[in-house]
C-alpha positions in Angstrom: 116.6 117.4 78.8 114.9 114.2 80.0 112.0 113.3 77.7 111.8 109.6 78.3 109.7 108.2 81.2 111.7 107.2 84.3 109.7 103.9 84.9 110.5 100.9 82.7 107.8 99.2 80.6 107.9 96.3 83.0 107.2 98.6 86.0 104.3 100.3 84.1 102.8 96.8 83.4 103.1 96.0 87.1 101.4 99.3 87.9 98.5 98.5 85.6 98.1 95.1 87.1 98.0 96.5 90.6 95.4 99.1 89.7 93.2 96.3 88.1 93.6 94.1 91.2 92.6 97.0 93.5 89.4 97.5 91.6 88.7 93.8 91.4 89.2 93.5 95.2 86.6 96.1 95.9 84.1 94.9 93.3 84.2 91.5 95.0 83.5 93.1 98.4 80.7 95.4 97.1 82.5 98.6 97.8 81.5 101.4 95.5 84.1 103.4 93.5 83.5 107.1 93.6 85.1 110.2 92.0 85.6 113.4 93.9 87.1 116.7 92.9 90.9 117.2 92.9 90.3 121.0 93.0 88.3 122.6 95.8 87.8 125.9 97.8 88.9 124.5 101.1 92.4 123.2 101.9 93.6 120.7 104.4 94.1 122.5 107.7 96.8 120.2 109.1 99.8 122.5 109.9 102.2 119.8 108.9 100.8 119.4 105.4 101.4 121.9 102.6 98.5 122.4 100.2 99.1 123.6 96.7 97.1 126.7 95.9 96.0 127.5 92.4 93.8 130.1 90.8 90.6 129.2 88.9 87.8 131.5 87.8 89.6 134.4 89.5 89.6 132.8 93.0 92.1 130.8 95.0 91.4 127.1 95.0 93.4 124.2 96.4 94.6 120.9 95.0 93.3 118.3 97.5 95.8 116.5 99.7 93.3 113.6 99.9 89.7 112.9 98.9 88.6 112.6 102.6 86.4 115.6 103.1 84.3 115.0 99.9 84.1 111.2 100.6 82.7 111.9 104.1 80.0 114.1 102.6 79.0 111.1 100.4 79.1 108.8 103.4 76.8 111.1 105.4 74.2 111.2 102.6 74.3 107.6 101.4 75.8 105.5 104.2 77.5 102.9 101.9 81.1 101.7 101.8 83.1 103.6 99.2 86.6 103.9 97.7 88.4 106.4 95.6 91.5 105.7 93.4 93.0 108.9 92.0 95.5 111.7 92.3 96.3 113.7 95.4 98.7 116.6 95.8 101.1 117.9 98.5 103.6 120.7 98.2 107.1 120.6 99.5 107.5 116.9 99.1 110.1 115.9 96.5 112.4 113.1 97.5 113.1 109.5 96.5 109.9 108.6 98.5 107.8 111.8 97.9 106.4 113.4 94.8 103.9 116.4 94.9 101.5 114.5 92.6 100.8 110.9 93.6 98.2 108.1 93.4 96.1 107.6 96.5 93.7 104.8 97.3 91.3 105.8 100.1 88.3 103.8 101.3 85.7 103.9 104.1 84.0 100.8 105.4 80.6 101.4 107.1 80.2 99.3 110.2 83.9 98.3 110.4 86.1 99.1 113.3 89.8 100.0 112.9 90.9 96.4 113.7 88.7 94.9 110.9 90.0 97.5 108.5 93.6 96.7 109.4 92.9 93.1 108.3 91.3 94.3 105.1 94.4 96.4 104.3 96.6 93.3 104.8 94.2 91.3 102.5 94.4 94.0 99.8 98.2 94.1 99.9 98.4 90.3 99.7 96.0 90.5 96.7 98.1 93.2 95.0 101.4 91.3 95.7 100.4 88.2 93.7 103.2 87.5 91.3 105.3 90.5 92.4 106.4 89.7 96.0 105.9 87.1 98.8 104.4 88.7 101.9 104.6 87.0 105.2 101.7 87.2 107.7 101.4 90.8 109.0 102.7 91.8 112.4 101.0 94.2 114.8 102.7 96.4 117.4 101.5 99.3 119.5 103.1 102.8 119.2 104.1 102.7 122.8 105.7 99.2 122.5 107.9 100.4 119.7 109.0 103.6 121.5 109.9 101.5 124.6 111.9 99.0 122.4 113.9 101.5 120.4 114.1 104.5 122.6 113.3 103.4 126.2 110.5 106.0 126.3 106.8 105.9 127.0 105.4 108.3 124.4 102.1 108.6 126.2 103.5 109.8 129.5 107.0 111.1 128.8 107.5 114.8 129.6 107.9 117.3 126.8 111.4 118.1 128.1 112.4 114.4 128.0 111.1 114.1 124.4 113.1 117.2 123.4 116.2 115.9 125.0 115.8 112.6 123.0 115.3 114.6 119.8 118.6 116.4 120.4 120.3 113.1 121.0 119.0 111.7 117.7 119.7 114.7 115.4 120.8 118.3 115.5 117.6 120.3 116.1 119.5 123.6 116.5 117.3 126.3 118.1 114.0 124.7 117.2 111.4 124.6 120.0 109.5 121.4 119.1 105.9 120.7 120.1 105.0 117.3 121.6 103.6 116.1 118.3 106.7 117.3 116.4 109.0 115.5 118.9 107.1 112.3 118.5 107.1 112.5 114.7 110.8 113.2 114.6 111.8 110.4 117.0 109.5 107.9 115.2 110.7 108.8 111.7 114.4 108.7 112.6 114.8 106.1 115.3 111.9 103.7 114.7 110.5 103.8 111.1 113.7 102.4 109.4 113.2 99.2 111.4 109.6 98.6 110.5 108.3 96.1 108.0 111.7 94.6 107.2 110.2 91.1 107.5 106.9 91.9 105.9 103.8 94.0 106.5 103.9 95.7 110.0 101.0 97.6 111.5 101.4 100.2 114.2 98.4 101.2 116.3 97.3 103.1 119.5 98.9 106.4 118.8 99.1 109.1 121.5 95.9 111.2 121.9 97.7 114.3 120.7 98.1 112.7 117.3 94.4 112.2 116.7 94.0 114.1 113.4 90.5 113.0 112.3 90.4 109.8 114.4 88.5 108.9 117.6 90.2 109.0 120.9 89.4 106.3 123.5 90.8 105.2 126.9 92.7 102.0 127.2 91.9 99.7 130.2 94.7 101.4 132.1 93.1 104.8 131.6 95.6 106.1 129.0 93.9 107.9 126.2 94.9 106.6 122.7 94.0 107.5 119.2 92.2 104.7 117.3 94.3 104.9 114.2 97.0 102.7 112.6 99.8 103.0 110.1 101.2 100.3 107.8 104.9 99.9 107.0 106.7 97.6 104.6 110.5 97.6 104.1 110.8 100.8 106.2 108.3 102.6 104.0 105.0 104.0 105.4 102.2 102.8 103.1 98.9 103.5 104.7 97.3 105.5 107.5 93.9 104.4 108.9 91.4 105.8 111.4 88.3 104.9 113.4 86.6 108.0 111.9 85.5 110.9 114.0 81.7 111.4 113.8 81.3 114.2 116.4 80.7 117.5 114.5 81.5 119.7 117.5 84.8 117.9 118.1 85.6 118.3 114.4 85.0 122.0 114.7 87.3 122.2 117.7 90.0 120.3 115.9 89.7 122.7 112.9 90.1 125.6 115.3 93.1 124.1 116.9 94.7 123.5 113.5 94.1 127.1 112.6 95.7 128.3 115.9 98.8 126.2 115.3 99.1 127.5 111.8 99.1 131.0 113.1 101.7 130.2 115.7 103.9 128.7 112.9 103.4 131.8 110.6 101.4 129.7 108.1 98.3 130.7 106.2 95.3 130.5 108.7 93.1 128.1 106.7 89.5 127.8 107.6 88.2 124.2 108.1 85.7 123.0 105.5 82.2 123.9 106.9 80.6 121.4 104.6 82.4 118.5 106.4 81.1 119.8 109.7 77.6 120.1 108.3 77.8 116.5 107.0 78.9 115.3 110.5 75.9 117.2 112.0 73.6 115.4 109.5 75.2 112.1 110.7 78.2 110.2 109.6 77.7 106.4 109.9 80.1 104.6 112.2 83.0 103.6 109.9 86.7 103.1 109.6 88.7 104.7 106.8 92.2 104.4 105.4 94.4 106.1 102.8 97.1 104.1 101.0 99.9 105.4 98.7 99.7 103.2 95.6 103.0 104.4 94.2 104.8 103.5 97.5 103.0 100.1 97.6 104.2 99.3 94.1 107.7 100.6 94.9 107.9 98.3 97.9 106.5 95.3 96.1 109.0 95.6 93.3 111.9 96.2 95.8 112.6 99.6 94.3 114.1 102.5 96.4 112.7 105.5 94.5 109.2 106.5 93.3 110.7 107.4 90.0 111.0 103.7 89.3 107.2 103.3 89.3 106.0 106.7 88.1 106.4 107.5 84.5 107.0 111.3 84.9 107.8 112.4 88.5 108.1 116.1 88.9 111.8 116.4 89.2 112.2 114.7 85.8 109.7 116.8 83.8 
């Protein structure tokens, strides 16, 4: 039986220092810290994300995969920039880089666009790295540029058959019939992601429109629709995922319905989208950009560790 924590005292001290630096960073920028529930009645509807269901007061509740929905309700009422630093939960994620319970930093900047937020994410990482790692100036690449470089594909216009053929070339997919999003995710994670952030922070932006999640979709100058979102990588590890936030309540409802339909197709529970979020968008969400950053992964990357267990005292598989 393992009773001792997996992270060393030195790593725990580094963790405490990073948490202090995060809070100091936002205090200096007049961003308000908020607390939102970990336990709620409505789950994340994303068919690629597994929510943990628990029972409370005789009814099913869900441990939140992120504080996003509640934070947007605060934004709709108060209209000020906010951040949350706390626990999030996702089922089916136990690996050297995944733990079902993890620490998430999520923040929303009123009046920012996604490009301004990318720079603030880089500034925060530099601030947290002080004394732990040397970070070079960040690099920025579009999603399409990386697909062309590593796979010779245009992810925005390639046919579904071409994407499926490339997936079969990269790994054994057996009899799986992959959707467009699933093909893109698989190709990116296996053929592109390991190359990213090896020289320092690397941002990826302009994702295909089919990968919008809760971000806005706009047309580039050449007419190609792209999602105004970005992801941050460091040493081959995804650290953050940011959006130009969707403010259209009707579009949000359509995306919830599309998620539910995909869940039914995949034989997953048909979760209903949170109507309170839709109501908040109807009331008026201010123009803002938001991002979620995995604190455990950031610390792991800054310390040059390969497993979350090196920076978490009691990961699930050791309890």
